[in-house]
A tleap script that builds the chain and sets N, CA, C and O, in Angstrom:
source leaprc.protein.ff14SB
mol = sequence {
  NMET PRO LEU GLN ARG ARG TRP ARG ASP LEU
  ASN ARG GLN THR VAL GLY SER ALA PRO GLU
  GLN TYR GLY VAL TYR GLU LEU GLY GLU ASP
  GLY ASP VAL LEU GLU VAL GLY ALA GLY VAL
  LEU ARG ASP GLU LEU LYS ASP ALA LEU ALA
  TYR GLY SER GLY ASP GLU VAL ARG TRP GLU
  THR CYS GLN THR LYS ALA GLU ALA THR GLU
  LEU ALA ALA ASP HIE ARG ASP ARG ALA GLY
  CLEU
}
set mol.1.N position { -63.623 57.194 42.751 }
set mol.1.CA position { -64.552 57.925 43.400 }
set mol.1.C position { -64.093 59.091 43.257 }
set mol.1.O position { -62.963 59.449 43.587 }
set mol.2.N position { -65.098 59.888 42.661 }
set mol.2.CA position { -64.622 61.245 42.623 }
set mol.2.C position { -64.609 62.140 43.783 }
set mol.2.O position { -64.975 61.770 44.899 }
set mol.3.N position { -64.210 63.246 43.532 }
set mol.3.CA position { -64.157 64.252 44.861 }
set mol.3.C position { -65.568 64.272 45.333 }
set mol.3.O position { -66.497 64.071 44.550 }
set mol.4.N position { -65.748 64.515 46.624 }
set mol.4.CA position { -67.117 64.690 47.204 }
set mol.4.C position { -67.395 66.081 47.410 }
set mol.4.O position { -67.819 66.584 48.451 }
set mol.5.N position { -67.097 66.713 46.236 }
set mol.5.CA position { -67.232 68.382 46.489 }
set mol.5.C position { -68.152 68.831 45.251 }
set mol.5.O position { -68.126 68.061 44.291 }
set mol.6.N position { -68.974 69.992 45.140 }
set mol.6.CA position { -69.715 70.373 44.174 }
set mol.6.C position { -69.047 70.884 43.183 }
set mol.6.O position { -67.925 71.325 43.434 }
set mol.7.N position { -69.476 70.942 42.047 }
set mol.7.CA position { -68.591 71.798 40.809 }
set mol.7.C position { -68.880 73.035 40.827 }
set mol.7.O position { -70.006 73.497 41.013 }
set mol.8.N position { -67.701 73.751 40.602 }
set mol.8.CA position { -68.039 75.346 40.532 }
set mol.8.C position { -67.134 75.447 39.002 }
set mol.8.O position { -66.168 74.850 38.527 }
set mol.9.N position { -68.055 76.563 38.554 }
set mol.9.CA position { -67.421 77.201 36.973 }
set mol.9.C position { -66.100 77.639 37.331 }
set mol.9.O position { -65.739 78.229 38.349 }
set mol.10.N position { -65.395 77.235 36.275 }
set mol.10.CA position { -64.019 77.527 36.153 }
set mol.10.C position { -63.908 79.005 35.357 }
set mol.10.O position { -63.976 79.152 34.137 }
set mol.11.N position { -63.750 79.893 36.200 }
set mol.11.CA position { -63.696 81.379 35.896 }
set mol.11.C position { -62.633 82.229 36.862 }
set mol.11.O position { -62.216 81.618 37.846 }
set mol.12.N position { -62.283 83.249 36.705 }
set mol.12.CA position { -61.509 83.931 37.399 }
set mol.12.C position { -62.029 84.346 38.823 }
set mol.12.O position { -61.208 84.742 39.649 }
set mol.13.N position { -63.086 84.287 39.073 }
set mol.13.CA position { -63.712 84.553 40.307 }
set mol.13.C position { -63.440 83.278 41.301 }
set mol.13.O position { -62.987 83.519 42.420 }
set mol.14.N position { -63.716 81.897 40.904 }
set mol.14.CA position { -63.569 80.666 41.376 }
set mol.14.C position { -62.123 80.505 41.616 }
set mol.14.O position { -61.840 79.927 42.666 }
set mol.15.N position { -60.843 81.013 40.636 }
set mol.15.CA position { -59.346 80.606 41.005 }
set mol.15.C position { -59.219 81.703 41.731 }
set mol.15.O position { -58.307 81.477 42.526 }
set mol.16.N position { -59.720 82.977 41.924 }
set mol.16.CA position { -59.385 83.917 43.082 }
set mol.16.C position { -59.827 83.383 44.092 }
set mol.16.O position { -59.058 83.639 45.019 }
set mol.17.N position { -60.943 82.567 44.529 }
set mol.17.CA position { -61.377 82.005 45.846 }
set mol.17.C position { -60.564 80.675 46.235 }
set mol.17.O position { -60.869 80.177 47.319 }
set mol.18.N position { -59.536 80.023 45.457 }
set mol.18.CA position { -59.089 78.581 45.744 }
set mol.18.C position { -58.080 79.226 46.675 }
set mol.18.O position { -57.623 80.336 46.404 }
set mol.19.N position { -57.710 78.548 47.789 }
set mol.19.CA position { -56.796 78.707 48.514 }
set mol.19.C position { -55.154 78.375 47.929 }
set mol.19.O position { -54.897 77.486 47.117 }
set mol.20.N position { -54.196 79.260 48.514 }
set mol.20.CA position { -52.975 78.947 48.506 }
set mol.20.C position { -52.325 77.932 49.001 }
set mol.20.O position { -51.332 78.090 49.711 }
set mol.21.N position { -52.750 76.905 48.723 }
set mol.21.CA position { -52.318 75.724 49.719 }
set mol.21.C position { -52.332 74.212 48.861 }
set mol.21.O position { -53.123 74.187 47.918 }
set mol.22.N position { -51.661 73.163 49.066 }
set mol.22.CA position { -51.570 71.965 48.105 }
set mol.22.C position { -52.903 71.530 48.332 }
set mol.22.O position { -53.514 71.708 49.386 }
set mol.23.N position { -53.353 70.942 47.298 }
set mol.23.CA position { -54.875 70.077 47.271 }
set mol.23.C position { -54.597 69.176 45.908 }
set mol.23.O position { -53.580 69.147 45.214 }
set mol.24.N position { -55.747 68.507 45.770 }
set mol.24.CA position { -56.007 68.081 44.678 }
set mol.24.C position { -57.275 68.478 44.016 }
set mol.24.O position { -58.296 68.734 44.654 }
set mol.25.N position { -57.186 68.524 42.670 }
set mol.25.CA position { -58.556 69.050 41.766 }
set mol.25.C position { -59.139 67.995 40.966 }
set mol.25.O position { -58.736 66.833 41.034 }
set mol.26.N position { -60.110 68.387 40.185 }
set mol.26.CA position { -60.857 67.872 39.072 }
set mol.26.C position { -61.245 68.600 38.122 }
set mol.26.O position { -62.139 69.396 38.414 }
set mol.27.N position { -60.829 68.600 36.947 }
set mol.27.CA position { -61.483 69.582 35.800 }
set mol.27.C position { -62.488 68.891 35.213 }
set mol.27.O position { -62.265 67.684 35.126 }
set mol.28.N position { -63.468 69.251 34.804 }
set mol.28.CA position { -64.594 68.710 33.939 }
set mol.28.C position { -65.407 69.687 33.264 }
set mol.28.O position { -65.353 70.917 33.277 }
set mol.29.N position { -66.290 68.759 32.580 }
set mol.29.CA position { -67.236 69.394 31.499 }
set mol.29.C position { -68.377 68.680 31.712 }
set mol.29.O position { -68.359 67.449 31.683 }
set mol.30.N position { -69.427 69.344 31.936 }
set mol.30.CA position { -70.876 68.777 31.924 }
set mol.30.C position { -70.960 67.686 33.083 }
set mol.30.O position { -71.858 66.846 33.027 }
set mol.31.N position { -70.178 67.681 33.979 }
set mol.31.CA position { -70.259 66.766 35.075 }
set mol.31.C position { -69.185 65.527 34.928 }
set mol.31.O position { -69.092 64.653 35.789 }
set mol.32.N position { -68.566 65.549 34.001 }
set mol.32.CA position { -67.468 64.619 33.616 }
set mol.32.C position { -66.282 64.952 34.093 }
set mol.32.O position { -65.919 66.126 34.017 }
set mol.33.N position { -65.423 63.924 34.700 }
set mol.33.CA position { -64.279 64.237 34.993 }
set mol.33.C position { -63.137 64.276 33.711 }
set mol.33.O position { -62.987 63.246 33.054 }
set mol.34.N position { -62.477 65.290 33.437 }
set mol.34.CA position { -61.511 65.308 32.341 }
set mol.34.C position { -59.977 65.246 32.663 }
set mol.34.O position { -59.076 64.942 31.882 }
set mol.35.N position { -59.887 65.561 33.842 }
set mol.35.CA position { -58.605 65.811 34.094 }
set mol.35.C position { -58.355 65.835 35.685 }
set mol.35.O position { -59.198 66.618 36.123 }
set mol.36.N position { -57.547 65.313 36.798 }
set mol.36.CA position { -56.979 65.053 37.796 }
set mol.36.C position { -55.699 65.691 38.160 }
set mol.36.O position { -54.716 65.322 37.516 }
set mol.37.N position { -55.549 66.511 39.003 }
set mol.37.CA position { -53.967 67.193 39.040 }
set mol.37.C position { -54.060 67.548 40.663 }
set mol.37.O position { -55.104 67.724 41.291 }
set mol.38.N position { -52.740 67.609 41.166 }
set mol.38.CA position { -52.334 67.948 42.327 }
set mol.38.C position { -51.474 69.479 42.374 }
set mol.38.O position { -50.858 69.833 41.368 }
set mol.39.N position { -51.484 70.074 43.232 }
set mol.39.CA position { -50.270 71.171 43.694 }
set mol.39.C position { -50.749 72.234 44.540 }
set mol.39.O position { -51.287 71.959 45.612 }
set mol.40.N position { -50.582 73.568 44.107 }
set mol.40.CA position { -50.789 74.564 44.965 }
set mol.40.C position { -52.065 74.782 44.144 }
set mol.40.O position { -51.902 74.959 42.937 }
set mol.41.N position { -53.229 74.793 44.601 }
set mol.41.CA position { -54.283 75.002 43.973 }
set mol.41.C position { -54.562 76.226 43.179 }
set mol.41.O position { -54.857 76.133 41.988 }
set mol.42.N position { -54.483 77.367 43.788 }
set mol.42.CA position { -54.683 78.521 43.071 }
set mol.42.C position { -53.712 78.649 41.852 }
set mol.42.O position { -54.217 79.037 40.799 }
set mol.43.N position { -52.404 78.371 41.876 }
set mol.43.CA position { -51.619 78.342 40.955 }
set mol.43.C position { -51.845 77.465 39.647 }
set mol.43.O position { -51.701 77.950 38.525 }
set mol.44.N position { -52.236 76.042 39.881 }
set mol.44.CA position { -52.822 75.166 38.971 }
set mol.44.C position { -53.905 75.339 38.416 }
set mol.44.O position { -54.057 74.856 37.294 }
set mol.45.N position { -55.143 76.196 39.137 }
set mol.45.CA position { -56.038 76.604 38.467 }
set mol.45.C position { -56.117 77.828 37.482 }
set mol.45.O position { -56.945 77.810 36.572 }
set mol.46.N position { -55.304 78.839 37.647 }
set mol.46.CA position { -54.969 79.840 36.578 }
set mol.46.C position { -54.332 79.068 35.688 }
set mol.46.O position { -54.792 79.186 34.552 }
set mol.47.N position { -53.221 78.140 35.822 }
set mol.47.CA position { -53.135 77.508 34.686 }
set mol.47.C position { -54.065 76.785 33.622 }
set mol.47.O position { -54.052 76.918 32.398 }
set mol.48.N position { -54.812 76.046 34.352 }
set mol.48.CA position { -56.526 75.477 33.881 }
set mol.48.C position { -57.046 76.529 33.211 }
set mol.48.O position { -57.307 76.376 32.017 }
set mol.49.N position { -57.259 77.619 33.765 }
set mol.49.CA position { -58.184 78.536 33.148 }
set mol.49.C position { -57.013 79.151 31.997 }
set mol.49.O position { -57.299 78.900 30.826 }
set mol.50.N position { -56.293 79.587 32.128 }
set mol.50.CA position { -55.551 80.064 30.749 }
set mol.50.C position { -55.560 79.065 29.850 }
set mol.50.O position { -55.919 79.445 28.736 }
set mol.51.N position { -55.297 77.937 29.932 }
set mol.51.CA position { -55.199 76.848 28.716 }
set mol.51.C position { -56.516 76.299 28.519 }
set mol.51.O position { -56.643 75.502 27.589 }
set mol.52.N position { -57.677 76.625 29.335 }
set mol.52.CA position { -59.033 76.012 28.611 }
set mol.52.C position { -59.210 74.410 28.944 }
set mol.52.O position { -59.719 73.569 28.203 }
set mol.53.N position { -58.738 74.240 30.061 }
set mol.53.CA position { -58.464 72.587 30.402 }
set mol.53.C position { -59.959 72.121 30.905 }
set mol.53.O position { -60.110 70.994 31.377 }
set mol.54.N position { -60.926 72.932 30.798 }
set mol.54.CA position { -62.430 72.630 31.545 }
set mol.54.C position { -63.373 73.468 31.753 }
set mol.54.O position { -63.036 74.641 31.911 }
set mol.55.N position { -64.452 73.205 31.798 }
set mol.55.CA position { -65.622 74.396 32.278 }
set mol.55.C position { -65.460 74.445 33.637 }
set mol.55.O position { -65.222 75.509 34.208 }
set mol.56.N position { -65.574 73.296 34.270 }
set mol.56.CA position { -65.628 73.523 35.903 }
set mol.56.C position { -64.862 72.837 36.687 }
set mol.56.O position { -64.247 71.960 36.081 }
set mol.57.N position { -64.620 72.903 38.007 }
set mol.57.CA position { -63.547 72.352 38.869 }
set mol.57.C position { -64.123 72.012 39.976 }
set mol.57.O position { -65.299 72.330 40.154 }
set mol.58.N position { -63.460 71.347 40.875 }
set mol.58.CA position { -63.662 71.029 42.070 }
set mol.58.C position { -62.706 70.731 42.743 }
set mol.58.O position { -61.885 70.214 41.984 }
set mol.59.N position { -62.084 70.782 44.422 }
set mol.59.CA position { -61.021 70.632 45.008 }
set mol.59.C position { -61.054 70.008 46.369 }
set mol.59.O position { -62.038 70.181 47.088 }
set mol.60.N position { -60.302 69.483 46.655 }
set mol.60.CA position { -59.884 69.042 48.302 }
set mol.60.C position { -58.526 69.314 48.688 }
set mol.60.O position { -57.576 68.707 48.194 }
set mol.61.N position { -58.401 70.287 49.631 }
set mol.61.CA position { -57.069 70.828 50.177 }
set mol.61.C position { -56.456 69.577 51.096 }
set mol.61.O position { -57.078 68.695 51.689 }
set mol.62.N position { -55.139 69.788 51.015 }
set mol.62.CA position { -54.480 68.859 51.817 }
set mol.62.C position { -53.142 69.293 52.569 }
set mol.62.O position { -52.654 70.404 52.361 }
set mol.63.N position { -52.606 68.443 53.389 }
set mol.63.CA position { -51.564 69.206 54.177 }
set mol.63.C position { -49.998 69.297 53.516 }
set mol.63.O position { -49.118 70.115 53.786 }
set mol.64.N position { -49.971 68.349 52.710 }
set mol.64.CA position { -48.537 68.205 52.164 }
set mol.64.C position { -48.703 68.329 50.564 }
set mol.64.O position { -49.804 68.306 50.015 }
set mol.65.N position { -47.646 68.445 49.976 }
set mol.65.CA position { -47.675 68.207 48.574 }
set mol.65.C position { -47.538 66.511 48.395 }
set mol.65.O position { -47.823 66.003 47.310 }
set mol.66.N position { -47.140 65.791 49.390 }
set mol.66.CA position { -47.039 64.358 48.965 }
set mol.66.C position { -48.345 63.654 49.098 }
set mol.66.O position { -48.599 62.590 48.533 }
set mol.67.N position { -49.167 64.313 49.885 }
set mol.67.CA position { -50.393 64.052 50.053 }
set mol.67.C position { -51.261 64.144 49.191 }
set mol.67.O position { -52.152 63.353 48.881 }
set mol.68.N position { -50.940 65.343 48.709 }
set mol.68.CA position { -52.106 65.742 47.594 }
set mol.68.C position { -51.480 64.748 46.015 }
set mol.68.O position { -52.260 64.181 45.249 }
set mol.69.N position { -50.303 64.754 45.884 }
set mol.69.CA position { -50.012 63.552 44.913 }
set mol.69.C position { -50.505 62.314 45.149 }
set mol.69.O position { -51.152 61.739 44.274 }
set mol.70.N position { -50.279 61.785 46.279 }
set mol.70.CA position { -51.112 60.592 46.546 }
set mol.70.C position { -52.609 60.641 46.088 }
set mol.70.O position { -52.918 59.873 45.178 }
set mol.71.N position { -53.397 61.308 46.519 }
set mol.71.CA position { -54.767 61.580 46.657 }
set mol.71.C position { -55.013 61.666 45.319 }
set mol.71.O position { -55.971 61.050 44.852 }
set mol.72.N position { -54.212 62.415 44.533 }
set mol.72.CA position { -54.531 62.645 42.944 }
set mol.72.C position { -54.318 61.306 42.052 }
set mol.72.O position { -54.985 61.086 41.041 }
set mol.73.N position { -53.467 60.573 42.467 }
set mol.73.CA position { -52.876 59.262 41.753 }
set mol.73.C position { -54.224 58.703 42.128 }
set mol.73.O position { -54.992 58.659 41.167 }
set mol.74.N position { -54.745 58.239 43.333 }
set mol.74.CA position { -55.910 57.553 43.748 }
set mol.74.C position { -57.293 57.933 42.663 }
set mol.74.O position { -58.063 57.152 42.103 }
set mol.75.N position { -57.255 59.166 42.637 }
set mol.75.CA position { -58.563 59.543 41.987 }
set mol.75.C position { -58.489 59.390 40.400 }
set mol.75.O position { -59.433 59.106 39.664 }
set mol.76.N position { -56.846 59.699 39.940 }
set mol.76.CA position { -56.946 59.345 38.641 }
set mol.76.C position { -57.185 57.740 38.227 }
set mol.76.O position { -57.786 57.557 37.168 }
set mol.77.N position { -56.773 56.611 38.959 }
set mol.77.CA position { -56.781 55.401 38.828 }
set mol.77.C position { -58.599 55.133 39.048 }
set mol.77.O position { -59.268 54.567 38.183 }
set mol.78.N position { -59.059 55.544 40.073 }
set mol.78.CA position { -60.860 55.431 39.977 }
set mol.78.C position { -61.557 55.950 39.028 }
set mol.78.O position { -62.581 55.456 38.556 }
set mol.79.N position { -60.935 57.175 38.634 }
set mol.79.CA position { -61.747 57.653 37.296 }
set mol.79.C position { -61.235 57.257 36.124 }
set mol.79.O position { -61.697 57.805 35.122 }
set mol.80.N position { -60.194 56.246 35.955 }
set mol.80.CA position { -59.797 55.531 34.425 }
set mol.80.C position { -59.287 56.367 33.704 }
set mol.80.O position { -59.534 56.330 32.499 }
set mol.81.N position { -58.179 57.646 34.400 }
set mol.81.CA position { -57.512 58.600 33.328 }
set mol.81.C position { -55.842 58.267 33.504 }
set mol.81.O position { -55.019 58.854 32.801 }
savepdb mol mol.pdb
quit
C-alpha cells in the first residue's frame, strides 16, 4: 500500500519544506512509485533532487530511524520493489 499522502513536485521548494527528521518517502513519476527510502527527509530529498531520481515525492515522518527503516521495508514489499 502506498503512502496515504498526496504527490508533490520534486523541486527545491519541496525539498526546502521537508522536515529535518526521520521519515519514509516515495519517489515517483506520473503517479507510479519508483523508489522507497528512509532517513532524514530533507537530506534524502536533496540527494534525490540532485540525482534526478523522480519527478514527484511524498513522505511520512517517523519518531526514530528504526521506525522509518521498518516502514520503508514494508512499503517496498507492498510496492514490489
